[in-house]
PDB file of N, CA, C and O in Angstrom:
ATOM      1  N   MET A   1      27.285 -38.864 207.485  1.00  0.00           N
ATOM      2  CA  MET A   1      26.803 -37.929 206.487  1.00  0.00           C
ATOM      3  C   MET A   1      27.287 -38.340 205.111  1.00  0.00           C
ATOM      4  O   MET A   1      28.367 -38.911 204.961  1.00  0.00           O
ATOM      5  N   LYS A   2      26.481 -38.045 204.118  1.00  0.00           N
ATOM      6  CA  LYS A   2      26.861 -38.366 202.751  1.00  0.00           C
ATOM      7  C   LYS A   2      27.694 -37.237 202.167  1.00  0.00           C
ATOM      8  O   LYS A   2      27.441 -36.057 202.409  1.00  0.00           O
ATOM      9  N   THR A   3      28.682 -37.630 201.398  1.00  0.00           N
ATOM     10  CA  THR A   3      29.472 -36.630 200.691  1.00  0.00           C
ATOM     11  C   THR A   3      28.756 -36.305 199.393  1.00  0.00           C
ATOM     12  O   THR A   3      27.884 -37.066 198.973  1.00  0.00           O
ATOM     13  N   PRO A   4      29.098 -35.184 198.735  1.00  0.00           N
ATOM     14  CA  PRO A   4      28.428 -34.852 197.470  1.00  0.00           C
ATOM     15  C   PRO A   4      28.589 -35.929 196.402  1.00  0.00           C
ATOM     16  O   PRO A   4      27.700 -36.107 195.569  1.00  0.00           O
ATOM     17  N   GLN A   5      29.700 -36.641 196.415  1.00  0.00           N
ATOM     18  CA  GLN A   5      29.898 -37.687 195.420  1.00  0.00           C
ATOM     19  C   GLN A   5      28.953 -38.863 195.656  1.00  0.00           C
ATOM     20  O   GLN A   5      28.461 -39.461 194.699  1.00  0.00           O
ATOM     21  N   GLU A   6      28.697 -39.198 196.919  1.00  0.00           N
ATOM     22  CA  GLU A   6      27.816 -40.313 197.218  1.00  0.00           C
ATOM     23  C   GLU A   6      26.374 -40.021 196.836  1.00  0.00           C
ATOM     24  O   GLU A   6      25.653 -40.926 196.415  1.00  0.00           O
ATOM     25  N   SER A   7      25.944 -38.780 196.973  1.00  0.00           N
ATOM     26  CA  SER A   7      24.560 -38.454 196.645  1.00  0.00           C
ATOM     27  C   SER A   7      24.317 -38.449 195.141  1.00  0.00           C
ATOM     28  O   SER A   7      23.173 -38.592 194.710  1.00  0.00           O
ATOM     29  N   LYS A   8      25.367 -38.287 194.327  1.00  0.00           N
ATOM     30  CA  LYS A   8      25.217 -38.293 192.872  1.00  0.00           C
ATOM     31  C   LYS A   8      25.240 -39.699 192.294  1.00  0.00           C
ATOM     32  O   LYS A   8      24.844 -39.904 191.147  1.00  0.00           O
ATOM     33  N   MET A   9      25.700 -40.667 193.076  1.00  0.00           N
ATOM     34  CA  MET A   9      25.782 -42.037 192.587  1.00  0.00           C
ATOM     35  C   MET A   9      24.379 -42.621 192.436  1.00  0.00           C
ATOM     36  O   MET A   9      23.561 -42.508 193.349  1.00  0.00           O
ATOM     37  N   PRO A  10      24.095 -43.242 191.294  1.00  0.00           N
ATOM     38  CA  PRO A  10      22.781 -43.865 191.147  1.00  0.00           C
ATOM     39  C   PRO A  10      22.678 -45.082 192.044  1.00  0.00           C
ATOM     40  O   PRO A  10      23.679 -45.721 192.367  1.00  0.00           O
ATOM     41  N   SER A  11      21.451 -45.395 192.442  1.00  0.00           N
ATOM     42  CA  SER A  11      21.275 -46.576 193.281  1.00  0.00           C
ATOM     43  C   SER A  11      21.484 -47.821 192.426  1.00  0.00           C
ATOM     44  O   SER A  11      21.192 -47.803 191.231  1.00  0.00           O
ATOM     45  N   PRO A  12      21.985 -48.896 193.020  1.00  0.00           N
ATOM     46  CA  PRO A  12      22.250 -50.109 192.237  1.00  0.00           C
ATOM     47  C   PRO A  12      20.949 -50.728 191.747  1.00  0.00           C
ATOM     48  O   PRO A  12      19.905 -50.597 192.385  1.00  0.00           O
ATOM     49  N   ILE A  13      21.026 -51.395 190.622  1.00  0.00           N
ATOM     50  CA  ILE A  13      19.859 -52.045 190.039  1.00  0.00           C
ATOM     51  C   ILE A  13      19.729 -53.430 190.648  1.00  0.00           C
ATOM     52  O   ILE A  13      20.658 -54.236 190.588  1.00  0.00           O
ATOM     53  N   PHE A  14      18.570 -53.700 191.235  1.00  0.00           N
ATOM     54  CA  PHE A  14      18.304 -55.011 191.805  1.00  0.00           C
ATOM     55  C   PHE A  14      17.769 -55.901 190.699  1.00  0.00           C
ATOM     56  O   PHE A  14      16.685 -55.662 190.167  1.00  0.00           O
ATOM     57  N   ILE A  15      18.526 -56.921 190.358  1.00  0.00           N
ATOM     58  CA  ILE A  15      18.096 -57.852 189.325  1.00  0.00           C
ATOM     59  C   ILE A  15      17.571 -59.093 190.023  1.00  0.00           C
ATOM     60  O   ILE A  15      18.339 -59.951 190.460  1.00  0.00           O
ATOM     61  N   GLY A  16      16.293 -59.175 190.119  1.00  0.00           N
ATOM     62  CA  GLY A  16      15.655 -60.328 190.739  1.00  0.00           C
ATOM     63  C   GLY A  16      14.962 -61.161 189.676  1.00  0.00           C
ATOM     64  O   GLY A  16      15.152 -60.963 188.476  1.00  0.00           O
ATOM     65  N   ARG A  17      14.172 -62.073 190.139  1.00  0.00           N
ATOM     66  CA  ARG A  17      13.453 -62.978 189.239  1.00  0.00           C
ATOM     67  C   ARG A  17      12.493 -62.218 188.323  1.00  0.00           C
ATOM     68  O   ARG A  17      12.325 -62.574 187.156  1.00  0.00           O
ATOM     69  N   TRP A  18      11.868 -61.175 188.858  1.00  0.00           N
ATOM     70  CA  TRP A  18      10.805 -60.492 188.123  1.00  0.00           C
ATOM     71  C   TRP A  18      11.284 -59.284 187.332  1.00  0.00           C
ATOM     72  O   TRP A  18      10.558 -58.803 186.462  1.00  0.00           O
ATOM     73  N   THR A  19      12.475 -58.783 187.604  1.00  0.00           N
ATOM     74  CA  THR A  19      12.958 -57.572 186.928  1.00  0.00           C
ATOM     75  C   THR A  19      12.974 -57.710 185.405  1.00  0.00           C
ATOM     76  O   THR A  19      12.391 -56.867 184.724  1.00  0.00           O
ATOM     77  N   PRO A  20      13.615 -58.737 184.843  1.00  0.00           N
ATOM     78  CA  PRO A  20      13.610 -58.850 183.372  1.00  0.00           C
ATOM     79  C   PRO A  20      12.208 -59.019 182.799  1.00  0.00           C
ATOM     80  O   PRO A  20      11.896 -58.463 181.746  1.00  0.00           O
ATOM     81  N   ARG A  21      11.369 -59.779 183.482  1.00  0.00           N
ATOM     82  CA  ARG A  21      10.010 -60.002 182.981  1.00  0.00           C
ATOM     83  C   ARG A  21       9.212 -58.699 182.959  1.00  0.00           C
ATOM     84  O   ARG A  21       8.468 -58.437 182.014  1.00  0.00           O
ATOM     85  N   ILE A  22       9.370 -57.895 183.992  1.00  0.00           N
ATOM     86  CA  ILE A  22       8.665 -56.608 184.043  1.00  0.00           C
ATOM     87  C   ILE A  22       9.168 -55.688 182.940  1.00  0.00           C
ATOM     88  O   ILE A  22       8.373 -55.057 182.243  1.00  0.00           O
ATOM     89  N   LEU A  23      10.475 -55.610 182.783  1.00  0.00           N
ATOM     90  CA  LEU A  23      11.043 -54.724 181.756  1.00  0.00           C
ATOM     91  C   LEU A  23      10.592 -55.134 180.361  1.00  0.00           C
ATOM     92  O   LEU A  23      10.239 -54.278 179.550  1.00  0.00           O
ATOM     93  N   PHE A  24      10.598 -56.429 180.072  1.00  0.00           N
ATOM     94  CA  PHE A  24      10.178 -56.876 178.744  1.00  0.00           C
ATOM     95  C   PHE A  24       8.671 -56.719 178.539  1.00  0.00           C
ATOM     96  O   PHE A  24       8.223 -56.514 177.411  1.00  0.00           O
ATOM     97  N   SER A  25       7.887 -56.813 179.608  1.00  0.00           N
ATOM     98  CA  SER A  25       6.443 -56.563 179.491  1.00  0.00           C
ATOM     99  C   SER A  25       6.179 -55.097 179.172  1.00  0.00           C
ATOM    100  O   SER A  25       5.304 -54.774 178.370  1.00  0.00           O
ATOM    101  N   LEU A  26       6.946 -54.212 179.809  1.00  0.00           N
ATOM    102  CA  LEU A  26       6.759 -52.783 179.569  1.00  0.00           C
ATOM    103  C   LEU A  26       7.342 -52.345 178.236  1.00  0.00           C
ATOM    104  O   LEU A  26       7.055 -51.241 177.773  1.00  0.00           O
ATOM    105  N   LYS A  27       8.151 -53.181 177.613  1.00  0.00           N
ATOM    106  CA  LYS A  27       8.700 -52.855 176.295  1.00  0.00           C
ATOM    107  C   LYS A  27       7.573 -52.773 175.267  1.00  0.00           C
ATOM    108  O   LYS A  27       7.600 -51.937 174.364  1.00  0.00           O
ATOM    109  N   GLU A  28       6.588 -53.648 175.417  1.00  0.00           N
ATOM    110  CA  GLU A  28       5.475 -53.693 174.483  1.00  0.00           C
ATOM    111  C   GLU A  28       4.650 -52.406 174.541  1.00  0.00           C
ATOM    112  O   GLU A  28       4.374 -51.779 173.518  1.00  0.00           O
ATOM    113  N   ARG A  29       4.264 -52.029 175.762  1.00  0.00           N
ATOM    114  CA  ARG A  29       3.446 -50.834 175.968  1.00  0.00           C
ATOM    115  C   ARG A  29       3.362 -50.559 177.462  1.00  0.00           C
ATOM    116  O   ARG A  29       3.699 -51.434 178.259  1.00  0.00           O
ATOM    117  N   PRO A  30       2.923 -49.371 177.865  1.00  0.00           N
ATOM    118  CA  PRO A  30       2.724 -49.096 179.294  1.00  0.00           C
ATOM    119  C   PRO A  30       1.621 -49.985 179.865  1.00  0.00           C
ATOM    120  O   PRO A  30       0.657 -50.319 179.176  1.00  0.00           O
ATOM    121  N   HIS A  31       1.774 -50.358 181.118  1.00  0.00           N
ATOM    122  CA  HIS A  31       0.791 -51.211 181.785  1.00  0.00           C
ATOM    123  C   HIS A  31       0.402 -50.612 183.123  1.00  0.00           C
ATOM    124  O   HIS A  31       1.186 -49.909 183.759  1.00  0.00           O
ATOM    125  N   ARG A  32      -0.810 -50.899 183.534  1.00  0.00           N
ATOM    126  CA  ARG A  32      -1.237 -50.581 184.889  1.00  0.00           C
ATOM    127  C   ARG A  32      -0.805 -51.730 185.794  1.00  0.00           C
ATOM    128  O   ARG A  32      -0.441 -52.805 185.316  1.00  0.00           O
ATOM    129  N   HIS A  33      -0.847 -51.497 187.091  1.00  0.00           N
ATOM    130  CA  HIS A  33      -0.368 -52.478 188.062  1.00  0.00           C
ATOM    131  C   HIS A  33      -1.077 -53.825 187.918  1.00  0.00           C
ATOM    132  O   HIS A  33      -0.431 -54.871 187.878  1.00  0.00           O
ATOM    133  N   GLY A  34      -2.391 -53.792 187.839  1.00  0.00           N
ATOM    134  CA  GLY A  34      -3.154 -55.030 187.709  1.00  0.00           C
ATOM    135  C   GLY A  34      -2.886 -55.757 186.407  1.00  0.00           C
ATOM    136  O   GLY A  34      -2.828 -56.987 186.375  1.00  0.00           O
ATOM    137  N   GLU A  35      -2.723 -55.001 185.337  1.00  0.00           N
ATOM    138  CA  GLU A  35      -2.405 -55.617 184.045  1.00  0.00           C
ATOM    139  C   GLU A  35      -1.061 -56.328 184.103  1.00  0.00           C
ATOM    140  O   GLU A  35      -0.915 -57.442 183.600  1.00  0.00           O
ATOM    141  N   LEU A  36      -0.084 -55.675 184.718  1.00  0.00           N
ATOM    142  CA  LEU A  36       1.232 -56.297 184.855  1.00  0.00           C
ATOM    143  C   LEU A  36       1.143 -57.582 185.658  1.00  0.00           C
ATOM    144  O   LEU A  36       1.742 -58.593 185.293  1.00  0.00           O
ATOM    145  N   ARG A  37       0.406 -57.541 186.737  1.00  0.00           N
ATOM    146  CA  ARG A  37       0.287 -58.718 187.601  1.00  0.00           C
ATOM    147  C   ARG A  37      -0.354 -59.884 186.846  1.00  0.00           C
ATOM    148  O   ARG A  37       0.097 -61.022 186.972  1.00  0.00           O
ATOM    149  N   ARG A  38      -1.396 -59.614 186.067  1.00  0.00           N
ATOM    150  CA  ARG A  38      -2.032 -60.668 185.275  1.00  0.00           C
ATOM    151  C   ARG A  38      -1.091 -61.163 184.186  1.00  0.00           C
ATOM    152  O   ARG A  38      -1.028 -62.363 183.918  1.00  0.00           O
ATOM    153  N   HIS A  39      -0.361 -60.249 183.558  1.00  0.00           N
ATOM    154  CA  HIS A  39       0.544 -60.597 182.463  1.00  0.00           C
ATOM    155  C   HIS A  39       1.704 -61.463 182.948  1.00  0.00           C
ATOM    156  O   HIS A  39       2.150 -62.358 182.231  1.00  0.00           O
ATOM    157  N   LEU A  40       2.191 -61.207 184.148  1.00  0.00           N
ATOM    158  CA  LEU A  40       3.348 -61.935 184.674  1.00  0.00           C
ATOM    159  C   LEU A  40       2.978 -63.296 185.249  1.00  0.00           C
ATOM    160  O   LEU A  40       3.823 -64.187 185.323  1.00  0.00           O
ATOM    161  N   GLY A  41       1.750 -63.460 185.648  1.00  0.00           N
ATOM    162  CA  GLY A  41       1.352 -64.757 186.183  1.00  0.00           C
ATOM    163  C   GLY A  41       1.354 -64.799 187.694  1.00  0.00           C
ATOM    164  O   GLY A  41       0.588 -64.081 188.336  1.00  0.00           O
ATOM    165  N   ASN A  42       2.211 -65.637 188.275  1.00  0.00           N
ATOM    166  CA  ASN A  42       2.128 -65.913 189.704  1.00  0.00           C
ATOM    167  C   ASN A  42       3.042 -65.048 190.569  1.00  0.00           C
ATOM    168  O   ASN A  42       3.622 -65.550 191.532  1.00  0.00           O
ATOM    169  N   VAL A  43       3.182 -63.782 190.254  1.00  0.00           N
ATOM    170  CA  VAL A  43       3.941 -62.863 191.101  1.00  0.00           C
ATOM    171  C   VAL A  43       3.022 -62.357 192.213  1.00  0.00           C
ATOM    172  O   VAL A  43       1.846 -62.077 191.978  1.00  0.00           O
ATOM    173  N   SER A  44       3.566 -62.243 193.418  1.00  0.00           N
ATOM    174  CA  SER A  44       2.751 -61.739 194.523  1.00  0.00           C
ATOM    175  C   SER A  44       2.621 -60.218 194.424  1.00  0.00           C
ATOM    176  O   SER A  44       3.440 -59.544 193.798  1.00  0.00           O
ATOM    177  N   GLN A  45       1.596 -59.714 195.045  1.00  0.00           N
ATOM    178  CA  GLN A  45       1.341 -58.266 195.070  1.00  0.00           C
ATOM    179  C   GLN A  45       2.538 -57.535 195.662  1.00  0.00           C
ATOM    180  O   GLN A  45       2.990 -56.525 195.123  1.00  0.00           O
ATOM    181  N   ARG A  46       3.049 -58.054 196.779  1.00  0.00           N
ATOM    182  CA  ARG A  46       4.167 -57.415 197.479  1.00  0.00           C
ATOM    183  C   ARG A  46       5.434 -57.400 196.631  1.00  0.00           C
ATOM    184  O   ARG A  46       6.123 -56.382 196.568  1.00  0.00           O
ATOM    185  N   MET A  47       5.750 -58.520 195.977  1.00  0.00           N
ATOM    186  CA  MET A  47       6.971 -58.594 195.180  1.00  0.00           C
ATOM    187  C   MET A  47       6.880 -57.690 193.959  1.00  0.00           C
ATOM    188  O   MET A  47       7.868 -57.056 193.587  1.00  0.00           O
ATOM    189  N   LEU A  48       5.721 -57.622 193.334  1.00  0.00           N
ATOM    190  CA  LEU A  48       5.553 -56.747 192.183  1.00  0.00           C
ATOM    191  C   LEU A  48       5.726 -55.295 192.599  1.00  0.00           C
ATOM    192  O   LEU A  48       6.412 -54.536 191.915  1.00  0.00           O
ATOM    193  N   THR A  49       5.124 -54.901 193.695  1.00  0.00           N
ATOM    194  CA  THR A  49       5.243 -53.527 194.180  1.00  0.00           C
ATOM    195  C   THR A  49       6.685 -53.193 194.531  1.00  0.00           C
ATOM    196  O   THR A  49       7.175 -52.124 194.168  1.00  0.00           O
ATOM    197  N   ARG A  50       7.369 -54.086 195.229  1.00  0.00           N
ATOM    198  CA  ARG A  50       8.769 -53.845 195.600  1.00  0.00           C
ATOM    199  C   ARG A  50       9.661 -53.725 194.367  1.00  0.00           C
ATOM    200  O   ARG A  50      10.530 -52.855 194.312  1.00  0.00           O
ATOM    201  N   THR A  51       9.454 -54.586 193.387  1.00  0.00           N
ATOM    202  CA  THR A  51      10.271 -54.547 192.179  1.00  0.00           C
ATOM    203  C   THR A  51       9.992 -53.286 191.374  1.00  0.00           C
ATOM    204  O   THR A  51      10.923 -52.673 190.851  1.00  0.00           O
ATOM    205  N   LEU A  52       8.731 -52.888 191.266  1.00  0.00           N
ATOM    206  CA  LEU A  52       8.392 -51.663 190.543  1.00  0.00           C
ATOM    207  C   LEU A  52       8.999 -50.442 191.222  1.00  0.00           C
ATOM    208  O   LEU A  52       9.512 -49.553 190.542  1.00  0.00           O
ATOM    209  N   ARG A  53       8.949 -50.383 192.540  1.00  0.00           N
ATOM    210  CA  ARG A  53       9.552 -49.263 193.269  1.00  0.00           C
ATOM    211  C   ARG A  53      11.061 -49.224 193.064  1.00  0.00           C
ATOM    212  O   ARG A  53      11.645 -48.153 192.901  1.00  0.00           O
ATOM    213  N   SER A  54      11.680 -50.379 193.072  1.00  0.00           N
ATOM    214  CA  SER A  54      13.124 -50.459 192.860  1.00  0.00           C
ATOM    215  C   SER A  54      13.491 -49.977 191.458  1.00  0.00           C
ATOM    216  O   SER A  54      14.440 -49.210 191.291  1.00  0.00           O
ATOM    217  N   LEU A  55      12.748 -50.420 190.461  1.00  0.00           N
ATOM    218  CA  LEU A  55      13.016 -50.006 189.082  1.00  0.00           C
ATOM    219  C   LEU A  55      12.758 -48.513 188.889  1.00  0.00           C
ATOM    220  O   LEU A  55      13.455 -47.848 188.123  1.00  0.00           O
ATOM    221  N   GLU A  56      11.760 -48.002 189.583  1.00  0.00           N
ATOM    222  CA  GLU A  56      11.468 -46.564 189.499  1.00  0.00           C
ATOM    223  C   GLU A  56      12.595 -45.750 190.140  1.00  0.00           C
ATOM    224  O   GLU A  56      12.987 -44.710 189.611  1.00  0.00           O
ATOM    225  N   SER A  57      13.108 -46.213 191.262  1.00  0.00           N
ATOM    226  CA  SER A  57      14.173 -45.467 191.941  1.00  0.00           C
ATOM    227  C   SER A  57      15.482 -45.483 191.164  1.00  0.00           C
ATOM    228  O   SER A  57      16.291 -44.566 191.301  1.00  0.00           O
ATOM    229  N   THR A  58      15.698 -46.509 190.353  1.00  0.00           N
ATOM    230  CA  THR A  58      16.907 -46.556 189.530  1.00  0.00           C
ATOM    231  C   THR A  58      16.739 -45.817 188.210  1.00  0.00           C
ATOM    232  O   THR A  58      17.712 -45.630 187.479  1.00  0.00           O
ATOM    233  N   GLY A  59      15.516 -45.395 187.894  1.00  0.00           N
ATOM    234  CA  GLY A  59      15.292 -44.620 186.681  1.00  0.00           C
ATOM    235  C   GLY A  59      15.001 -45.448 185.453  1.00  0.00           C
ATOM    236  O   GLY A  59      15.046 -44.921 184.341  1.00  0.00           O
ATOM    237  N   LEU A  60      14.702 -46.728 185.610  1.00  0.00           N
ATOM    238  CA  LEU A  60      14.422 -47.574 184.452  1.00  0.00           C
ATOM    239  C   LEU A  60      12.965 -47.510 184.016  1.00  0.00           C
ATOM    240  O   LEU A  60      12.658 -47.689 182.838  1.00  0.00           O
ATOM    241  N   ILE A  61      12.075 -47.258 184.958  1.00  0.00           N
ATOM    242  CA  ILE A  61      10.662 -47.113 184.608  1.00  0.00           C
ATOM    243  C   ILE A  61      10.137 -45.827 185.223  1.00  0.00           C
ATOM    244  O   ILE A  61      10.701 -45.287 186.174  1.00  0.00           O
ATOM    245  N   SER A  62       9.048 -45.362 184.652  1.00  0.00           N
ATOM    246  CA  SER A  62       8.404 -44.173 185.209  1.00  0.00           C
ATOM    247  C   SER A  62       6.990 -44.551 185.642  1.00  0.00           C
ATOM    248  O   SER A  62       6.367 -45.458 185.089  1.00  0.00           O
ATOM    249  N   ARG A  63       6.518 -43.840 186.627  1.00  0.00           N
ATOM    250  CA  ARG A  63       5.198 -44.071 187.198  1.00  0.00           C
ATOM    251  C   ARG A  63       4.366 -42.834 186.927  1.00  0.00           C
ATOM    252  O   ARG A  63       4.765 -41.720 187.267  1.00  0.00           O
ATOM    253  N   ARG A  64       3.200 -43.032 186.309  1.00  0.00           N
ATOM    254  CA  ARG A  64       2.341 -41.905 185.976  1.00  0.00           C
ATOM    255  C   ARG A  64       0.960 -42.148 186.552  1.00  0.00           C
ATOM    256  O   ARG A  64       0.347 -43.191 186.321  1.00  0.00           O
ATOM    257  N   VAL A  65       0.483 -41.177 187.299  1.00  0.00           N
ATOM    258  CA  VAL A  65      -0.854 -41.260 187.898  1.00  0.00           C
ATOM    259  C   VAL A  65      -1.808 -40.535 186.961  1.00  0.00           C
ATOM    260  O   VAL A  65      -1.620 -39.358 186.654  1.00  0.00           O
ATOM    261  N   THR A  66      -2.832 -41.247 186.512  1.00  0.00           N
ATOM    262  CA  THR A  66      -3.817 -40.644 185.620  1.00  0.00           C
ATOM    263  C   THR A  66      -4.934 -40.045 186.455  1.00  0.00           C
ATOM    264  O   THR A  66      -5.329 -40.613 187.473  1.00  0.00           O
ATOM    265  N   GLY A  67      -5.431 -38.926 186.035  1.00  0.00           N
ATOM    266  CA  GLY A  67      -6.464 -38.227 186.785  1.00  0.00           C
ATOM    267  C   GLY A  67      -7.840 -38.420 186.216  1.00  0.00           C
ATOM    268  O   GLY A  67      -8.587 -37.454 186.056  1.00  0.00           O
ATOM    269  N   THR A  68      -8.189 -39.633 185.910  1.00  0.00           N
ATOM    270  CA  THR A  68      -9.537 -39.911 185.427  1.00  0.00           C
ATOM    271  C   THR A  68     -10.472 -40.047 186.620  1.00  0.00           C
ATOM    272  O   THR A  68     -10.078 -39.736 187.744  1.00  0.00           O
ATOM    273  N   LYS A  69     -11.692 -40.500 186.401  1.00  0.00           N
ATOM    274  CA  LYS A  69     -12.646 -40.668 187.504  1.00  0.00           C
ATOM    275  C   LYS A  69     -12.051 -41.543 188.602  1.00  0.00           C
ATOM    276  O   LYS A  69     -12.057 -41.174 189.777  1.00  0.00           O
ATOM    277  N   ALA A  70     -11.549 -42.683 188.215  1.00  0.00           N
ATOM    278  CA  ALA A  70     -10.862 -43.555 189.170  1.00  0.00           C
ATOM    279  C   ALA A  70      -9.359 -43.351 188.967  1.00  0.00           C
ATOM    280  O   ALA A  70      -8.861 -43.432 187.844  1.00  0.00           O
ATOM    281  N   ILE A  71      -8.661 -43.091 190.037  1.00  0.00           N
ATOM    282  CA  ILE A  71      -7.224 -42.846 189.922  1.00  0.00           C
ATOM    283  C   ILE A  71      -6.534 -44.144 189.524  1.00  0.00           C
ATOM    284  O   ILE A  71      -6.739 -45.188 190.145  1.00  0.00           O
ATOM    285  N   ALA A  72      -5.719 -44.065 188.485  1.00  0.00           N
ATOM    286  CA  ALA A  72      -4.985 -45.226 188.002  1.00  0.00           C
ATOM    287  C   ALA A  72      -3.510 -44.877 187.892  1.00  0.00           C
ATOM    288  O   ALA A  72      -3.153 -43.736 187.598  1.00  0.00           O
ATOM    289  N   VAL A  73      -2.665 -45.855 188.128  1.00  0.00           N
ATOM    290  CA  VAL A  73      -1.230 -45.680 188.021  1.00  0.00           C
ATOM    291  C   VAL A  73      -0.742 -46.526 186.862  1.00  0.00           C
ATOM    292  O   VAL A  73      -1.061 -47.711 186.763  1.00  0.00           O
ATOM    293  N   GLU A  74       0.035 -45.907 185.984  1.00  0.00           N
ATOM    294  CA  GLU A  74       0.538 -46.584 184.798  1.00  0.00           C
ATOM    295  C   GLU A  74       2.055 -46.564 184.810  1.00  0.00           C
ATOM    296  O   GLU A  74       2.663 -45.538 185.118  1.00  0.00           O
ATOM    297  N   TYR A  75       2.664 -47.681 184.480  1.00  0.00           N
ATOM    298  CA  TYR A  75       4.112 -47.792 184.453  1.00  0.00           C
ATOM    299  C   TYR A  75       4.586 -47.941 183.013  1.00  0.00           C
ATOM    300  O   TYR A  75       3.974 -48.650 182.215  1.00  0.00           O
ATOM    301  N   SER A  76       5.694 -47.258 182.690  1.00  0.00           N
ATOM    302  CA  SER A  76       6.267 -47.354 181.350  1.00  0.00           C
ATOM    303  C   SER A  76       7.788 -47.263 181.457  1.00  0.00           C
ATOM    304  O   SER A  76       8.330 -46.820 182.469  1.00  0.00           O
ATOM    305  N   LEU A  77       8.453 -47.688 180.403  1.00  0.00           N
ATOM    306  CA  LEU A  77       9.906 -47.619 180.370  1.00  0.00           C
ATOM    307  C   LEU A  77      10.365 -46.183 180.138  1.00  0.00           C
ATOM    308  O   LEU A  77       9.724 -45.435 179.400  1.00  0.00           O
ATOM    309  N   THR A  78      11.461 -45.805 180.761  1.00  0.00           N
ATOM    310  CA  THR A  78      12.089 -44.518 180.487  1.00  0.00           C
ATOM    311  C   THR A  78      13.075 -44.719 179.336  1.00  0.00           C
ATOM    312  O   THR A  78      13.237 -45.835 178.843  1.00  0.00           O
ATOM    313  N   LYS A  79      13.729 -43.644 178.911  1.00  0.00           N
ATOM    314  CA  LYS A  79      14.735 -43.769 177.858  1.00  0.00           C
ATOM    315  C   LYS A  79      15.861 -44.701 178.291  1.00  0.00           C
ATOM    316  O   LYS A  79      16.353 -45.502 177.497  1.00  0.00           O
ATOM    317  N   LEU A  80      16.261 -44.593 179.543  1.00  0.00           N
ATOM    318  CA  LEU A  80      17.306 -45.470 180.081  1.00  0.00           C
ATOM    319  C   LEU A  80      16.840 -46.918 180.066  1.00  0.00           C
ATOM    320  O   LEU A  80      17.607 -47.815 179.715  1.00  0.00           O
ATOM    321  N   GLY A  81      15.608 -47.145 180.438  1.00  0.00           N
ATOM    322  CA  GLY A  81      15.060 -48.502 180.427  1.00  0.00           C
ATOM    323  C   GLY A  81      15.002 -49.083 179.029  1.00  0.00           C
ATOM    324  O   GLY A  81      15.253 -50.273 178.837  1.00  0.00           O
ATOM    325  N   LYS A  82      14.672 -48.253 178.050  1.00  0.00           N
ATOM    326  CA  LYS A  82      14.614 -48.722 176.653  1.00  0.00           C
ATOM    327  C   LYS A  82      15.997 -49.079 176.144  1.00  0.00           C
ATOM    328  O   LYS A  82      16.137 -50.018 175.360  1.00  0.00           O
ATOM    329  N   THR A  83      17.032 -48.347 176.573  1.00  0.00           N
ATOM    330  CA  THR A  83      18.390 -48.674 176.116  1.00  0.00           C
ATOM    331  C   THR A  83      18.856 -49.989 176.721  1.00  0.00           C
ATOM    332  O   THR A  83      19.596 -50.730 176.072  1.00  0.00           O
ATOM    333  N   ILE A  84      18.451 -50.295 177.926  1.00  0.00           N
ATOM    334  CA  ILE A  84      18.847 -51.565 178.543  1.00  0.00           C
ATOM    335  C   ILE A  84      18.163 -52.734 177.839  1.00  0.00           C
ATOM    336  O   ILE A  84      18.783 -53.776 177.624  1.00  0.00           O
ATOM    337  N   ILE A  85      16.909 -52.572 177.483  1.00  0.00           N
ATOM    338  CA  ILE A  85      16.170 -53.635 176.809  1.00  0.00           C
ATOM    339  C   ILE A  85      16.707 -53.856 175.393  1.00  0.00           C
ATOM    340  O   ILE A  85      16.809 -54.994 174.933  1.00  0.00           O
ATOM    341  N   ALA A  86      17.042 -52.780 174.716  1.00  0.00           N
ATOM    342  CA  ALA A  86      17.536 -52.881 173.343  1.00  0.00           C
ATOM    343  C   ALA A  86      18.883 -53.539 173.332  1.00  0.00           C
ATOM    344  O   ALA A  86      19.474 -53.720 172.268  1.00  0.00           O
TER     345      ALA A  86
END
């Protein structure tokens, strides 16, 4: 069982090959998943998704689902993410 102190601890930040590139891409403006993949170049679909989920769970990026005709997901930096980039 987790103690109350363990549940308050933030999850560790996974710094992989794509983490800095994703963060600096999102510094410019929010991107959709496909835009990020094209912008980064030869990242696989699976690795991009895993890295985005990891960054979202650590609180560095936020995920927003737009409710237009076609559902789109947009990723942007949070305040914490902006402080790390700065």
